[in-house]
C-alpha positions in Angstrom: -5.8 -27.5 48.8 -5.6 -30.6 46.6 -2.8 -33.1 47.0 -1.7 -32.4 43.5 -1.5 -28.7 44.2 0.4 -29.3 47.4 2.9 -31.6 45.8 3.6 -29.0 43.1 4.5 -26.4 45.8 6.6 -28.9 47.8 8.4 -30.0 44.6 9.2 -26.4 43.8 10.7 -25.8 47.2 12.7 -29.0 46.9 14.2 -27.9 43.6 15.0 -24.5 45.1 16.7 -26.1 48.1 18.8 -28.4 45.9 19.8 -25.4 43.8 20.7 -23.5 47.0 22.9 -26.4 48.3 24.6 -26.8 44.9 25.4 -23.1 44.8 23.7 -22.6 41.4 21.8 -19.4 42.2 19.0 -18.4 39.8 18.3 -15.0 38.3 14.6 -14.2 38.9 14.6 -12.0 35.8 15.0 -15.0 33.6 11.9 -16.9 34.6 8.7 -16.5 36.6 9.2 -19.8 38.4 13.0 -19.7 39.2 14.5 -18.9 42.6 17.5 -16.9 43.5 19.6 -15.8 46.4 23.0 -14.5 47.4 25.3 -17.0 49.1 24.0 -17.7 52.6 26.1 -17.4 55.7 23.8 -18.9 58.3 21.1 -21.5 58.8 18.5 -18.8 58.9 19.3 -17.7 55.4 18.6 -21.3 54.3 15.2 -21.2 56.0 14.5 -17.9 54.4 15.3 -19.3 51.0 12.8 -22.1 51.4 10.1 -19.7 52.5 10.8 -17.3 49.6 10.8 -20.1 47.1 7.5 -21.5 48.4 5.9 -18.1 48.2 7.3 -17.2 44.8 6.1 -20.5 43.4 2.7 -20.2 44.9 2.3 -16.8 43.4 3.8 -17.6 40.0 1.9 -20.9 39.5 -1.4 -19.4 40.6 -0.8 -16.7 38.0 0.4 -19.1 35.3 -2.2 -21.8 35.8 -5.1 -20.0 37.5 -8.0 -22.2 38.2 -11.2 -22.2 36.2 -14.6 -23.8 37.0 -15.6 -26.9 35.1 -19.0 -26.5 33.4 -20.0 -30.1 33.8 -18.8 -30.9 37.3 -18.7 -27.5 39.0 -15.2 -28.3 40.3 -12.2 -26.1 39.9 -9.1 -27.2 37.9 -5.9 -25.7 36.5 -5.0 -25.4 32.8 -1.4 -25.1 31.7 -1.2 -23.1 28.3 1.5 -23.7 25.7 1.3 -21.4 22.7 2.7 -21.7 19.2 2.6 -19.8 16.0 3.2 -16.2 14.8 2.5 -12.6 15.6 -1.1 -13.2 16.5 0.3 -15.0 19.6 3.8 -13.6 20.0 4.3 -11.8 23.3 8.0 -11.0 23.0 9.9 -13.9 21.5 11.6 -11.8 18.8 14.5 -10.2 20.5 14.7 -6.4 20.6 17.2 -5.0 18.1 17.6 -1.8 16.1 14.4 -0.5 14.7 13.3 -2.4 11.6 10.2 -3.9 10.2 11.0 -7.1 12.1 11.6 -5.4 15.5 9.0 -2.6 15.3 6.9 -4.3 18.0 9.5 -3.2 20.6 9.1 0.5 19.6 6.5 3.2 19.9 3.7 3.5 19.0 3.2 -0.3 19.7 1.9 -0.9 23.2 0.4 2.6 23.6 -2.9 1.2 24.9 -1.3 -0.9 27.6 -1.5 0.5 31.2 2.2 1.3 31.0 1.9 2.8 27.5 5.1 1.0 26.5 5.7 -1.7 23.9 6.2 -5.3 25.1 7.1 -7.1 21.9 3.4 -7.6 21.0 2.2 -6.7 17.5 -0.6 -4.5 18.7 -1.3 -1.3 20.6 -2.0 -3.6 23.6 -2.8 -7.2 24.0 -3.0 -10.0 21.3 -5.0 -13.2 20.8 -2.8 -15.3 23.1 -3.4 -12.9 26.0 -7.2 -13.3 25.6 -6.9 -17.1 25.4 -4.9 -16.9 28.6 -7.7 -14.9 30.2 -10.2 -17.6 29.2 -7.9 -20.0 31.1 -8.1 -17.9 34.2 -4.8 -16.0 33.7 -4.0 -12.3 33.5 -2.4 -12.7 30.1 -0.4 -15.2 28.0 2.2 -17.3 29.6 5.9 -16.3 29.7 7.7 -16.0 26.4 10.1 -18.8 25.6 12.9 -16.3 25.1 12.6 -15.3 28.7 12.8 -18.8 30.2 16.6 -19.2 30.1 18.7 -22.1 31.4 17.5 -21.5 35.0 13.8 -22.0 34.3 13.0 -24.9 36.6 9.3 -25.4 36.2 7.1 -24.4 33.3 3.5 -23.6 34.2 2.9 -22.5 30.7 5.2 -21.1 27.9 4.6 -19.1 24.8 6.8 -20.2 21.9 5.1 -18.1 19.1 7.3 -15.9 17.0 6.2 -13.1 14.8 6.6 -13.7 11.1 6.8 -17.5 11.4 4.8 -20.2 9.6 5.2 -23.8 8.7 7.9 -23.1 6.2 11.1 -21.0 6.7 10.8 -17.3 6.1 13.5 -14.9 5.0 14.3 -13.6 8.5 14.6 -17.1 9.9 11.8 -17.0 12.5 11.5 -20.6 13.9 8.9 -22.6 12.1 6.0 -24.3 13.8 7.9 -27.5 13.9 10.9 -25.8 15.4 8.7 -24.3 18.1 7.3 -27.7 18.9 10.9 -29.0 19.1 11.6 -26.4 21.8 8.5 -27.6 23.7 9.6 -31.3 23.3 13.0 -30.5 24.8 11.3 -29.0 27.8 9.1 -32.1 28.2 12.0 -34.5 27.8 14.1 -32.4 30.3 11.3 -32.4 32.9 10.7 -28.7 32.8 7.2 -29.5 31.7 5.9 -32.4 33.8 3.6 -35.2 32.9 1.1 -33.9 35.5 1.0 -30.5 33.7 0.5 -32.2 30.3 -2.7 -33.9 31.6 -4.2 -30.4 32.1 -2.5 -28.7 29.2 -4.0 -26.6 26.4 -2.1 -25.6 23.2 -2.9 -22.7 21.0 -1.6 -23.0 17.4 -1.9 -19.7 15.6 -0.6 -20.0 12.0 -2.0 -16.8 10.4 -0.9 -16.9 6.7 2.7 -15.9 6.5 3.4 -18.9 4.3 1.0 -17.7 1.7 3.3 -14.7 0.9 5.2 -17.2 -1.2 2.4 -17.3 -3.7 2.6 -14.9 -6.5 -0.3 -12.6 -7.5 -0.7 -14.7 -10.6 -1.1 -18.0 -8.9 -4.0 -20.0 -10.2 -6.8 -21.4 -8.1 -5.4 -24.9 -8.5 -2.0 -23.7 -7.3 -3.6 -21.9 -4.3 -5.5 -25.0 -3.4 -2.5 -27.3 -3.7 -0.4 -25.0 -1.6 -3.1 -24.8 1.1 -3.0 -28.6 1.2 0.7 -28.5 1.9 0.4 -25.8 4.6 -2.5 -27.6 6.4 -0.6 -30.9 6.2 2.2 -29.3 8.2 -0.2 -27.8 10.8 -1.9 -31.2 11.2 1.5 -32.9 11.7 2.3 -30.3 14.4 -1.0 -30.9 16.2 -0.4 -34.7 16.1 3.1 -34.2 17.5 1.7 -32.1 20.4 -0.8 -34.8 21.1 1.9 -37.5 21.0 3.9 -35.4 23.5 0.9 -35.5 25.9 -1.0 -32.2 25.3 -4.6 -32.9 26.2 -6.4 -30.1 24.3 -5.4 -28.2 21.1 -6.9 -25.0 19.8 -6.1 -24.3 16.2 -6.8 -21.0 14.4 -8.6 -21.1 11.1 -7.2 -18.5 8.7 -8.8 -15.1 8.9 -9.9 -13.2 5.7 -6.5 -12.2 4.4 -8.2 -10.1 1.6 -9.6 -7.8 4.3 -6.3 -6.8 5.8 -5.3 -3.2 5.1 -2.3 -4.5 3.2 -4.7 -5.6 0.5 -7.6 -3.2 1.0 -5.4 -0.1 0.6 -5.5 -0.5 -3.2 -9.3 -0.2 -2.9 -9.0 2.9 -0.7 -10.2 0.8 2.2 -13.7 0.6 0.8 -13.9 -3.2 0.6 -12.1 -6.6 0.8 -10.0 -8.2 -2.0 -12.1 -11.4 -2.1 -10.8 -12.6 -5.4 -7.1 -12.5 -4.7 -6.9 -12.4 -0.9 -9.6 -14.7 0.4 -9.2 -17.7 -1.9 -6.3 -19.0 0.2 -8.3 -18.8 3.5 -11.2 -20.7 1.8 -9.1 -23.7 0.8 -6.9 -23.5 4.0 -9.9 -23.7 6.3 -11.7 -26.3 4.4 -8.7 -28.6 4.4 -7.8 -27.8 8.0 -11.1 -28.9 9.3 -10.9 -32.2 7.3 -7.5 -33.0 8.7 -8.3 -32.0 12.3 -11.5 -33.9 12.9 -10.6 -35.0 16.4 -12.3 -34.7 19.7 -9.2 -33.2 21.3 -8.8 -30.5 18.7 -11.0 -27.4 18.2 -10.6 -25.2 15.1 -11.3 -21.6 16.0 -13.3 -19.8 13.3 -11.3 -16.6 13.0 -12.6 -16.2 9.5 -16.2 -15.8 10.6 -15.3 -13.7 13.7 -13.2 -11.3 11.6 -15.7 -11.2 8.8 -18.6 -10.3 11.1 -16.7 -7.1 11.8 -14.8 -6.1 8.7 -16.9 -7.6 6.0 -20.5 -8.1 7.3 -23.5 -8.9 5.1 -24.6 -6.2 2.7 -28.0 -5.8 4.5 -27.3 -3.2 7.2 -30.2 -4.7 9.2 -28.4 -8.0 9.5 -25.1 -6.6 10.6 -23.8 -8.2 13.7 -23.8 -5.9 16.7 -20.0 -6.3 17.0 -19.5 -4.7 13.6 -21.0 -1.4 14.9 -18.2 -1.1 17.4 -15.7 0.2 14.9 -15.9 3.4 12.8 -12.8 2.3 10.8 -13.0 -1.4 9.9 -10.5 -1.6 7.1 -8.2 1.4 7.5 -5.4 0.9 10.1 -4.8 3.1 13.1 -1.1 3.2 12.4 -0.1 3.7 8.7 3.2 4.3 7.0 3.7 7.2 4.7 5.3 4.7 2.3 2.6 2.0 1.6 5.1 -0.1 -0.4 8.3 -0.3 1.7 7.3 1.4 5.0 5.9 0.2 8.2 4.2 1.4 11.4 6.8 2.9 13.7 9.3 3.7 11.0 11.5 6.8 11.6 13.7 8.9 9.2 17.4 9.6 9.7 16.6 12.5 12.0 14.2 10.5 14.2 11.1 11.9 12.6 8.0 9.7 12.2 7.4 8.2 8.8 3.9 7.1 9.8 0.7 8.5 11.1 -1.2 7.1 14.1 -4.9 7.6 15.1 -5.9 9.3 18.3 -8.4 6.6 19.3 -7.3 3.0 18.5 -10.6 1.7 19.9 -12.4 3.0 16.8 -10.2 1.0 14.5 -10.3 -2.8 14.0 -6.8 -2.9 12.6 -3.8 -1.5 14.3 -1.3 -1.8 11.3 -1.3 -3.5 7.9 -2.1 -7.0 9.2 -2.7 -7.0 13.0 -5.9 -6.1 14.9 -5.9 -3.5 17.6 -6.4 -4.5 21.2 -10.1 -3.6 20.8 -10.2 -5.6 17.6 -8.9 -8.7 19.3 -11.3 -8.3 22.2 -14.2 -8.0 19.7 -13.0 -11.2 17.9 -12.5 -13.3 21.0 -15.8 -12.1 22.5 -17.5 -13.9 19.7 -15.4 -17.1 20.1 -15.1 -17.3 23.9 -18.2 -19.3 24.6 -17.3 -22.0 22.1 -13.8 -22.2 23.4 -15.0 -22.6 27.0 -17.4 -25.2 25.8 -14.6 -27.2 24.2 -12.5 -26.9 27.4 -15.5 -27.6 29.7 -15.1 -24.2 31.4 -18.0 -22.4 33.1 -19.1 -19.2 31.4 -20.2 -17.7 34.7 
């Protein structure tokens, strides 16, 4: 065991012991690195607390920052992931409330492809992009959602700050902007919850997936779209620079996927093709400007546009179709679809509790789960194309 690793474990036990002596007992449900106990009545209970804390931290940190092998040196090291953005990365930061379009991810049929079959606050039938980035880093899934950390969260071995519906600008339902999410991260850094030793081995995912472009009208000119894309990418670049200033060593930033190929826009074409004229102009200018502004060795722009297009909008020549495109029988039609395409949403119920949506029997055959989000199988197909390049950027062995 490395000296750094050992010091992490000893530090965690010291924190737990201090908490124990001060009588500030932690609730283990609030964080995956907190410690808790009932008030002790004998020296043996104090010893037990230390042992329990040691074991809990060993397990939680191993899960949160599992080791991966370096491609160049062959040595193993730990990465600590911190994730920002919107529903492509959100794993439960929007609090559960009464069923609505904003809280639908906490209700059936969301989560139906997970082992439990239950929703977890993810905008998918199963996992989302942040979970797969977590797997690349040697984890089981994405790190703990920020909403679950609470005041007793004593050591962050990775946190997911992403919130569905957010962007770089404020949205009607007040989801925290990218800048606000980075502010939460900064407070954890300044408060010592995220240590400098973690920042040296940190990876940030920035998933800004187009919510801001809903502000554009259908009559926006090309010049207006290009100008707005410049503003949005300016804010993303500022966020990335802020993360680097705080000490994040590697930043992965999503390029914008082909918005014109989402079911929200392909429905008007009866799911027969993408709306390239109206929907894909914004991604073109967004991605062009994003790459210009993030030309940095510590930043990698993930080409979601190409990875999505290889599946949902491949070349006309069937002989040149990527193999990944053949995985899905339904590339543009969503698995879960509202009976009201204008005001409805997947998971919506009527006053009597009846479903106001239809859901397919096999989500693995559909690339899209709902109007804008891929299925679990869709995300796996996307990230399968991108995994090698991400590992190359992070110097992670592909074996």
